[in-house]
C-alpha positions, -999 to +999 in steps of 0.1 A: -503+437-037-534+434-020-557+406-018-588+388-010-596+351+002-634+338+007-642+303+012-678+288+022-667+261+047-710+248+042-688+235+013-660+214+025-689+198+051-717+191+025-694+156+020-698+147+058-733+127+064-752+138+097-743+099+110-710+104+106-707+136+134-733+121+147-706+092+156-679+111+154-647+114+184-662+139+209-627+160+233-644+181+259-682+178+238-663+195+215-659+171+178-618+179+164-612+170+135-577+169+123-552+143+112-557+125+147-592+125+152-616+116+136-594+116+107-621+096+084-647+132+085-606+157+082-598+131+047-635+142+036-628+179+042-597+179+030-607+166-006-629+192-009-609+224+001-612+239-035-650+234-036-659+269-025-628+285-023-612+313-039-581+339-039-576+366-056-545+393-065-560+427-071 
């Protein structure tokens, strides 16, 4: 069975405001988004994972 997964990360991040990114904690100059780093942003992204995501099985 072949399959295809497509996603648009911009849809996931569309709920994140510029001020949230400006205030995000950085690790070595990089914004890490995980359940332990910048968890508020992580939670907002997780809530939008179904937006802009499509799975097709052939």
